C-alpha positions in Angstrom: -2.9 12.6 -18.8 -2.5 11.4 -15.2 0.5 12.2 -13.5 2.4 11.3 -10.0 2.9 14.0 -7.8 6.0 15.6 -7.3 7.0 15.3 -3.5 9.2 18.5 -3.8 6.0 20.6 -4.6 4.0 19.6 -1.1 3.3 22.4 0.9 3.7 22.5 5.1 0.5 22.1 7.0 -0.8 25.3 8.3 0.6 26.2 11.8 -2.8 25.2 13.5 -2.8 21.9 11.9 0.5 21.4 13.0 0.1 22.3 16.7 -2.8 20.2 16.8 -0.9 17.1 15.5 1.5 17.4 18.3 -0.9 18.3 21.3 -2.8 14.9 20.3 0.5 12.9 19.3 -1.0 11.8 15.7 1.1 9.1 14.6 1.5 6.9 11.4 -1.5 4.5 11.2 0.8 1.7 10.2 0.7 -1.1 12.8 5.0 -1.4 12.5 5.7 2.6 12.6 5.4 4.9 15.5 6.5 8.1 13.5 4.7 11.1 13.9 2.3 12.2 11.1 4.3 14.1 8.3 4.4 18.0 8.4 3.5 18.1 4.7 0.2 18.2 2.9 -0.7 15.5 0.1 -2.2 12.4 -0.6 -2.1 10.5 3.1 -1.1 13.4 5.2 -3.7 13.0 8.0 -2.6 9.2 8.3 0.8 8.6 7.4 4.3 10.0 8.5 6.3 11.2 5.7 8.4 8.1 4.9 5.1 6.0 4.4 3.1 8.9 2.4 6.1 9.1 -0.2 5.7 4.8 -0.4 1.8 6.0 -1.9 1.0 5.1 -5.5 0.2 8.4 -5.9 4.0 9.6 -5.8 4.8 6.7 -8.4 7.3 5.4 -5.8 5.5 2.5 -4.2 2.4 0.2 -4.0 0.6 1.6 -0.7 -3.0 2.8 -0.7 -4.1 5.4 1.9 -7.1 3.3 2.4 -5.9 -0.3 2.8 -2.5 0.1 5.0 -1.4 -3.5 4.2 -1.0 -2.4 0.7 2.3 -0.8 1.7 4.0 -4.4 2.3 3.4 -5.5 -1.4 6.3 -5.8 -3.5 6.9 -5.9 -7.0 7.6 -10.0 -7.5 5.1 -12.5 -6.7 6.7 -14.7 -3.5 5.1 -18.0 -5.2 5.7 -17.9 -8.6 8.2 -15.1 -9.0 6.1 -13.4 -11.5 6.9 -9.3 -11.9 4.7 -7.3 -13.9 7.7 -4.7 -14.8 9.0 -7.3 -17.1 5.8 -8.1 -18.9 6.1 -6.3 -21.8 3.2 -8.1 -23.3 0.8 -6.7 -21.2 1.9 -3.7 -19.8 4.6 -2.4 -22.4 1.8 -0.6 -24.6 0.3 1.7 -21.8 2.3 4.8 -22.5 1.1 6.8 -19.4 3.7 5.6 -16.5 1.0 6.7 -13.8 -1.8 4.1 -15.8 1.0 1.5 -16.5 1.7 1.7 -12.5 -1.8 1.6 -12.0 -2.3 -1.6 -14.1 0.9 -3.4 -12.9 -0.1 -2.6 -9.1 -3.8 -4.3 -9.6 -2.0 -7.8 -10.4 -0.1 -7.9 -7.2 -2.2 -8.5 -4.0 -0.8 -8.0 -0.5 -1.8 -11.7 1.4 -2.7 -11.8 4.8 -1.0 -15.2 6.0 -3.5 -15.0 9.2 -6.8 -13.4 8.1 -7.9 -10.5 9.6 -11.1 -12.3 10.6 -9.2 -15.1 12.1 -7.1 -12.4 14.1 -4.3 -11.3 11.7 -3.4 -8.2 11.6 -1.8 -5.7 8.9 1.5 -5.8 10.3 4.2 -6.6 8.0 5.0 -9.9 9.2 1.9 -11.3 8.7 1.7 -10.2 5.1 3.3 -11.2 1.6 3.0 -10.2 -1.9 0.8 -12.6 -4.2 0.4 -12.3 -7.9 -3.5 -12.2 -8.8 -3.4 -15.9 -10.2 -1.4 -17.3 -6.9 -3.6 -15.4 -4.6 -6.9 -16.9 -6.1 -5.2 -20.3 -6.0 -4.4 -19.8 -2.3 -7.8 -18.4 -1.4 -9.3 -21.8 -3.0 -6.8 -23.9 -1.3 -7.0 -22.8 1.8 -10.6 -21.7 1.9 -9.9 -18.0 2.6 -13.6 -17.0 1.5 -14.9 -18.6 4.7 -16.3 -16.9 7.6 -13.8 -15.7 10.1 -13.2 -18.4 13.5 -13.2 -15.6 16.1 -16.0 -14.4 17.7 
């Protein structure tokens, strides 16, 4: 059975690692954040400040994925249709393990780039919105988001 990571059990990084982080002025990799990297080990510790580290799905408190910075800006409610997977007992109510339930619910909520990255958009919060998988598919077809980027 999978479990959420308990943030109170994260250990401090070694003194050598912390000195190197300070020397290199390592910062959170989210575009909208300029905080120093977290001083605690754990998922995302080499990429995020403590605030954003705790928003990783691994901690059970958010939708963020370490390998996809734009996912930190996903929410639980679709901005098009108002769908909220947390209220969907029919689909998710029988998943007993909270980690697996979160994973399943997270999978139906997408972080949509309003201006595609291939067209010059960024992973910044002001370029992202939350869409459920159905609204995202419809938007992709309607706006032909599958085409190649227009910037060279």
